[in-house]
C-alpha positions in Angstrom: -10.8 3.0 6.9 -9.3 3.5 3.6 -9.4 0.7 1.2 -6.0 0.2 -0.2 -5.7 -2.8 -1.5 -8.1 -5.8 -3.2 -7.3 -9.1 -2.6 -4.3 -9.2 -0.8 -1.8 -6.2 -1.6 0.3 -4.7 1.3 3.2 -5.7 2.5 6.7 -5.8 4.6 10.2 -6.4 3.1 13.8 -6.6 4.1 16.5 -5.9 1.3 20.1 -4.5 1.5 20.9 -3.7 -1.8 22.2 -0.3 -1.9 21.4 3.1 -4.4 24.0 5.4 -5.8 22.4 8.4 -4.7 24.4 10.7 -6.5 23.2 9.6 -9.9 20.1 11.7 -9.0 21.6 14.4 -6.6 19.0 16.4 -4.5 19.9 19.7 -6.2 18.5 18.5 -9.5 15.2 20.1 -8.8 15.0 23.4 -7.2 11.9 25.3 -5.9 10.5 27.6 -8.6 7.5 30.0 -8.0 4.0 28.4 -8.1 3.3 27.3 -11.9 0.4 25.0 -10.8 -2.9 26.1 -12.6 -5.9 25.3 -10.2 -9.4 24.3 -11.3 -12.6 22.8 -10.1 -11.6 18.8 -10.4 -15.1 18.5 -12.1 -13.8 20.4 -15.1 -10.8 18.5 -15.8 -9.9 14.8 -16.7 -8.1 14.7 -13.5 -11.1 14.8 -11.6 -11.4 11.9 -8.9 -14.7 9.9 -8.7 -17.1 11.9 -5.8 -14.8 14.6 -5.2 -15.3 17.1 -2.3 -16.4 20.3 -4.5 -13.6 21.8 -2.1 -10.8 19.7 -4.1 -9.2 21.4 -6.6 -7.0 19.6 -9.3 -4.5 20.2 -12.2 -2.0 18.0 -14.0 2.0 18.7 -14.3 4.7 17.3 -16.6 7.6 15.5 -15.6 10.4 13.7 -17.0 10.0 9.7 -17.9 13.4 9.1 -17.5 15.4 11.6 -15.1 18.5 10.9 -16.6 17.3 12.4 -19.6 15.3 15.7 -18.1 14.5 17.2 -20.8 13.3 14.4 -23.0 9.9 12.7 -23.0 7.8 14.0 -20.6 4.4 12.6 -19.0 1.7 13.9 -16.9 1.0 13.4 -12.8 -2.4 14.3 -11.8 -2.3 16.1 -8.8 -5.0 17.7 -6.0 -5.6 20.2 -3.3 -7.8 20.7 -0.4 -6.4 24.1 0.3 -6.3 25.6 3.9 -9.1 28.0 4.9 -7.2 29.8 7.5 -3.9 31.7 5.7 -2.8 32.8 8.7 -2.1 29.1 10.4 -0.9 27.6 6.9 2.7 26.6 7.3 2.9 24.9 3.7 2.1 21.6 1.9 1.4 18.0 3.2 1.6 15.7 0.4 -0.4 12.0 0.6 -0.4 8.9 -0.4 -3.0 5.9 0.4 -0.7 2.8 -0.6 -1.0 0.5 -3.4 1.4 0.6 -5.3 -1.3 1.3 -7.8 -3.9 3.1 -6.3 -5.4 6.4 -6.9 -4.3 9.2 -4.4 -6.2 12.0 -6.3 -9.2 11.8 -4.1 -7.2 11.0 -0.9 -7.2 14.4 0.5 -11.0 14.4 0.9 -11.1 10.6 2.1 -8.6 12.1 5.0 -11.1 15.0 5.5 -14.3 12.9 5.6 -12.3 10.4 8.0 -11.5 12.7 11.3 -8.1 14.5 9.9 -8.0 17.3 12.7 -8.7 20.8 11.5 -5.6 22.1 13.1 -3.9 19.8 10.6 -6.4 21.0 7.7 -5.8 24.6 8.7 -2.0 23.7 8.9 -1.8 22.7 5.5 -2.8 22.5 2.0 -3.2 18.8 1.4 -2.2 17.4 -1.4 -3.0 14.2 -3.4 -1.7 12.8 -6.5 -1.8 9.7 -9.0 1.9 8.5 -8.9 3.1 7.5 -12.6 1.5 4.8 -14.3 -1.7 5.0 -12.2 -5.1 6.5 -13.0 -5.0 10.2 -14.3 -1.8 10.3 -14.3 0.0 9.1 -17.9 -1.1 5.3 -17.0 0.1 1.9 -17.8 -1.2 -1.1 -19.0 -0.5 -5.5 -19.2 -3.9 -5.8 -21.1 -5.0 -8.2 -18.8 -8.2 -10.4 -19.7 -10.9 -10.4 -17.8 -10.1 -13.9 -16.2 -6.9 -12.4 -15.2 -8.3 -9.4 -13.2 -10.7 -11.9 -11.4 -7.8 -14.2 -10.3 -6.8 -11.4 -8.4 -3.3 -10.6 -7.0 -2.4 -13.9 -5.2 -1.4 -17.2 -7.0 -3.5 -19.9 -6.3 -2.8 -21.6 -2.8 -0.1 -24.3 -3.1 -0.3 -27.6 -1.6 2.3 -29.1 -3.4 5.6 -28.2 -6.0 3.3 -29.1 -8.7 0.9 -26.4 -7.8 3.4 -24.0 -8.1 4.8 -25.3 -11.4 1.4 -24.8 -12.6 1.2 -20.9 -11.3 4.3 -20.0 -13.0 2.5 -20.6 -16.6 0.1 -17.9 -15.5 2.6 -15.5 -14.1 4.8 -15.7 -17.3 2.0 -14.9 -19.4 1.2 -11.9 -17.5 4.9 -11.2 -17.5 4.9 -11.2 -21.3 1.8 -9.1 -22.0 3.2 -6.3 -19.6 6.6 -6.3 -21.6 4.6 -6.5 -24.9 2.0 -3.5 -23.9 1.8 -0.5 -26.0 3.1 1.3 -22.3 6.1 -1.2 -22.3 8.6 1.9 -22.8 7.7 2.9 -19.3 8.6 -0.5 -17.4 12.3 0.5 -16.4 10.7 4.1 -15.2 7.9 3.4 -13.3 9.5 2.8 -9.7 9.5 4.0 -6.2 12.5 6.1 -6.7 11.1 7.8 -9.7 7.5 8.6 -8.0 9.6 10.0 -5.6 11.3 12.2 -7.8 7.9 13.7 -9.0 7.0 14.4 -5.5 10.0 16.6 -5.7 8.9 18.1 -8.8 5.3 18.8 -7.1 6.9 20.5 -4.7 9.1 22.4 -6.6 6.2 23.4 -8.7 4.4 24.2 -5.6 6.7 26.9 -4.6 7.7 25.0 -1.5 11.3 25.0 -0.4 10.5 21.8 1.7 7.7 18.9 1.9 5.6 17.0 4.3 4.4 13.8 3.8 1.7 11.3 5.2 1.7 8.1 3.7 0.1 4.8 4.3 1.0 1.3 3.6 3.1 1.2 0.4 3.0 4.8 0.8 5.5 4.2 3.8 8.0 2.9 1.8 7.4 5.7 -0.8 7.9 8.1 1.8 11.2 6.8 3.0 12.3 6.8 -0.3 11.8 10.5 -1.1 13.1 11.4 2.4 16.3 9.4 1.8 16.6 10.9 -2.1 15.8 14.4 -0.7 16.6 14.6 3.2 17.2 18.5 2.8 13.8 19.0 1.6 11.8 17.0 3.8 10.0 18.9 6.5 7.6 16.4 8.5 7.6 13.0 7.6 4.6 10.5 8.8 4.8 6.8 7.9 1.8 5.1 8.6 1.4 1.2 8.7 4.8 0.5 7.3 6.8 -1.7 5.0 10.1 -2.9 5.8 13.2 -1.0 4.4 13.4 -3.1 0.8 9.9 -2.1 0.2 7.6 -4.0 -1.4 9.7 -7.1 -2.6 9.8 -10.7 -2.8 9.8 -10.8 1.3 7.0 -8.4 1.3 4.9 -10.5 -0.4 5.5 -13.4 1.6 4.9 -11.5 5.0 1.2 -11.1 4.1 1.1 -14.8 5.4 2.5 -13.8 8.9 -0.1 -10.6 9.0 -2.7 -12.8 8.2 -1.4 -14.9 11.5 -0.9 -12.1 13.3 -4.5 -10.4 12.8 -6.8 -13.4 12.7 -7.0 -14.0 16.6 -9.0 -10.7 16.8 -11.7 -11.8 14.1 -11.8 -15.6 15.7 -12.7 -13.6 19.2 -15.0 -11.4 17.3 -16.6 -14.4 15.8 -16.5 -16.8 18.9 -18.5 -14.0 20.8 -21.4 -14.5 18.1 -22.6 -17.5 18.5 -25.7 -15.9 15.7 -23.0 -16.2 12.8 -22.6 -20.0 13.8 -19.0 -20.2 13.4 -18.1 -21.6 16.7 -18.3 -20.3 20.1 -14.7 -20.4 21.0 -11.5 -18.9 19.2 -10.2 -22.5 18.2 -13.3 -23.5 16.8 -13.6 -20.3 14.9 -10.0 -21.3 13.5 -11.0 -24.7 12.9 -14.0 -23.4 10.8 -11.5 -21.4 8.4 -9.6 -24.9 7.7 -12.6 -26.6 7.2 -14.3 -23.6 4.5 -10.9 -23.3 3.0 -10.4 -27.2 2.3 -14.2 -27.8 1.4 -14.0 -24.8 -1.4 -11.0 -25.8 -3.0 -13.1 -29.2 -3.6 -16.3 -27.7 -4.6 -16.5 -23.6 -4.8 -19.5 -22.0 -3.5 -21.2 -19.4 -5.6 -18.3 -18.6 -7.5 -15.5 -18.7 -4.5 -12.8 -21.1 -4.5 -10.3 -21.9 -1.4 -7.8 -19.5 -2.6 -10.7 -16.5 -3.1 -11.8 -17.7 0.1 -8.3 -17.0 1.8 -8.1 -13.7 -0.5 -11.2 -12.0 0.7 -10.9 -13.1 4.6 -7.4 -11.9 4.4 -8.8 -8.5 3.1 -11.7 -8.0 5.5 -9.2 -8.3 8.3 -7.9 -4.5 7.2 -10.8 -3.0 9.2 -12.6 -4.1 12.6 -15.9 -2.6 10.8 -15.5 -5.4 8.0 -15.8 -8.6 10.6 -19.5 -8.2 10.7 -19.2 -8.5 6.7 -16.8 -11.3 6.8 -18.5 -13.2 9.7 -21.6 -13.1 7.0 -19.8 -14.5 4.5 -18.5 -17.3 6.0 -22.2 -18.4 7.2 -23.2 -17.8 3.7 -20.7 -19.8 2.7 -21.0 -22.4 5.0 -24.5 -23.0 4.5 -24.6 -21.8 0.6 -26.9 -18.9 1.3 -26.8 -15.9 -0.7 -23.8 -14.3 -0.3 -23.4 -10.5 1.0 -22.9 -7.6 -1.6 -19.8 -7.1 -3.5 -18.2 -10.9 -2.6 -16.6 -11.9 -4.2 -15.7 -8.0 -5.4 -15.7 -6.9 -9.2 -12.4 -6.4 -10.6 -13.7 -5.1 -13.8 -12.4 -2.1 -13.4 -9.2 -3.3 -11.7 -6.8 -3.4 -15.2 -4.7 -0.3 -14.6 -4.3 -1.0 -10.6 -3.1 -4.4 -11.3 -0.6 -3.1 -14.1 0.4 -0.5 -12.0 1.2 -2.5 -9.2 2.9 -4.9 -11.3 5.3 -2.2 -12.9 6.4 -0.9 -9.7 6.8 -4.1 -7.4 8.7 -6.0 -10.3 10.5 -3.0 -11.3 11.6 -1.8 -7.7 13.8 -5.0 -6.8 14.7 -8.5 -8.5 12.5 -11.2 -7.1 13.8 -15.2 -7.6 13.6 -16.1 -11.1 13.4 -20.1 -11.1 9.9 -22.1 -10.1 12.0 -24.1 -7.7 12.8 -20.9 -5.4 9.1 -20.2 -5.3 8.6 -24.1 -4.5 10.9 -24.2 -1.5 9.3 -20.8 0.0 5.8 -22.6 0.2 6.8 -25.5 1.5 8.4 -23.4 4.4 5.6 -20.8 4.6 2.7 -23.5 4.1 3.9 -25.1 7.3 4.8 -21.8 9.4 1.8 -19.7 8.3 -1.0 -22.2 6.9 -3.5 -19.9 6.6 -1.9 -17.8 3.6 1.5 -19.2 3.2 1.0 -21.3 0.3 -0.4 -18.2 -1.6 1.8 -15.7 -0.5 5.2 -17.6 -1.0 4.0 -18.6 -4.6 5.0 -17.4 -7.9 3.7 -14.4 -10.0 4.7 -12.2 -12.8 8.0 -10.9 -11.1 9.8 -13.9 -11.3 9.8 -13.2 -15.1 9.8 -9.8 -15.6 12.1 -7.8 -18.2 16.1 -8.0 -16.8 16.5 -4.2 -17.2 16.7 -2.0 -14.2 17.5 1.8 -14.5 18.7 1.8 -10.7 19.1 -0.6 -8.0 17.0 -0.1 -5.0 17.0 3.0 -2.8 18.5 1.8 0.4 17.0 3.4 3.5 19.7 4.5 6.3 20.2 7.2 8.8 21.4 10.0 6.8 19.7 13.1 7.2 17.4 15.3 9.7 15.3 13.7 12.4 12.3 14.0 11.3 10.5 10.7 10.4 7.5 9.9 12.6 6.4 6.0 11.6 3.0 4.9 13.5 2.0 1.3 13.3 -0.6 -0.9 14.6 0.6 -4.1 16.4 -1.6 -6.4 14.6 -1.5 -5.3 11.2 -2.3 -8.1 8.5 -1.2 -6.1 5.2 2.2 -4.6 6.8 3.0 -6.7 9.9 4.8 -5.4 13.1 7.9 -7.0 12.0 8.4 -5.2 9.2 7.9 -1.8 10.8 10.5 -2.8 13.5 13.3 -3.3 10.7 12.4 0.1 9.0 12.8 1.7 12.4 16.1 0.4 12.8 17.4 1.0 9.4 16.6 5.0 9.8 18.5 4.9 13.3 18.4 8.4 14.7 16.2 9.6 11.8 13.0 8.1 13.3 10.5 7.8 16.3 8.2 4.7 16.4 4.8 5.1 17.8 2.7 1.5 17.8 -0.9 1.2 19.2 -1.9 -2.3 20.6 -4.8 -2.6 18.0 -5.3 -4.5 14.8 -6.3 -3.5 11.2 -4.4 -1.5 8.6 -3.9 2.1 9.0 -3.8 4.1 12.0 -3.8 7.6 11.3 -6.7 9.1 11.3 -8.7 5.9 10.9 -8.2 3.9 13.6 -9.4 4.7 17.3 -6.3 5.0 19.6 -6.2 8.6 20.7 -2.6 8.1 21.9 -1.1 7.3 18.6 -3.6 9.6 17.0 -2.8 12.4 19.1 1.1 12.0 18.7 0.8 12.2 14.8 -1.5 15.5 15.1 0.8 16.9 17.4 3.9 16.4 15.3 2.2 17.4 12.0 1.0 20.5 13.8 3.9 21.5 16.1 7.0 19.9 15.2 7.1 17.9 18.7 7.2 13.8 18.6 7.7 11.7 21.1 11.1 11.7 22.5 11.6 8.0 22.3 9.6 5.4 20.8 6.0 4.8 22.1 3.7 1.9 22.6 0.1 3.1 23.1 -2.2 1.1 25.1 -5.2 -0.9 23.7 -8.0 1.5 24.2 -11.8 0.3 24.8 -14.0 0.5 21.8 -16.7 3.8 21.9 
């Protein structure tokens, strides 16, 4: 299972703000002959770590501001896992692993190593890229200190209105640092809509009339925005682990708490069936142990883990069934004050760019509530409704104090365009809950078909074990055939 996030970052959302698509007409970026010079990743500064030997890399220049296409340019790092069967190749498959702020350069190799079917690899050159502001593309910064990085992306769990007010100070400081950084001129332009425009520049530079796409988590929203802005250039669009139609906004952040409640019963059943962990012999006892540990660690942290970090790491490791043993070991260690498993808590030393790029995108894409009082009200609601994570997910972050300048309103996802979108979704996804996917499906109308899998975790294709859902995606990418209507795939036994 790929790791798209660190300490609670995915989301669902609902928003109704419209975008004037006419400001950036679809005809603005035409297909051109192949202008990309590929080379071995190891010989380029764009080389992702531990890249596949077959992965090639290059860079592309794009406008910082698409309203001024001939003005200041920035670099986008791209990669390619080329089809080895030219006679079967039908185009390019652009990919994105989520985030925002996550490097995507190595993602084609990750997909291939994680079971992307050979017939998909034969059908496409699989393309990866680092979105603007991220990684080896022109990066952004907020000059985050080690302490700010180690605090992670979840505000401290707020039990009271005063807790929210205290968190506001840290949030305001980070927003000011972003606005005063050496990359502050990129603030208004590091958005999902502009990343989608960069994707169309990649398509044009590769000489392709259309673009197929596979994106998960935040990448689902990126793909939805691309096919909304460029419907005529969208070929086969696969959106996995879906955000709601508003992308990653305040509703998305709050929905993490719902996602944890949706998913946690899977872990409770896992731990209860394994009494050797000492966490309880029934799901109810395991659930009670969660709240007992959270309360105890808030009073007295153990080995550097406090209550908020405990909740965040627990959430993070609910993303994959494969992480459940490690999560149970962590709980056991914290309960007995024993040495923690490796990488617990995870190192945030190299996460400055990731965290900064995430702030630039989510704070720049939409407007967040701007008063402490609004977050206090949301925390009071969500702490009762979703007690495991609601006091963190609904609390205040840097977006509350973000600079006012917005180049454009958020893109409004609707039903205009060809019926060429396949959505795939786990029923118990902690990072992008099913409720958000259902809202996106509704917004797409006739454009989309939704395949749900009765399984937990974040990420369906090709990482999950549900063959019904995986086969539906493979068939769509290789033949263009989708299920004739929304499809619910039943649970399948573990292999």
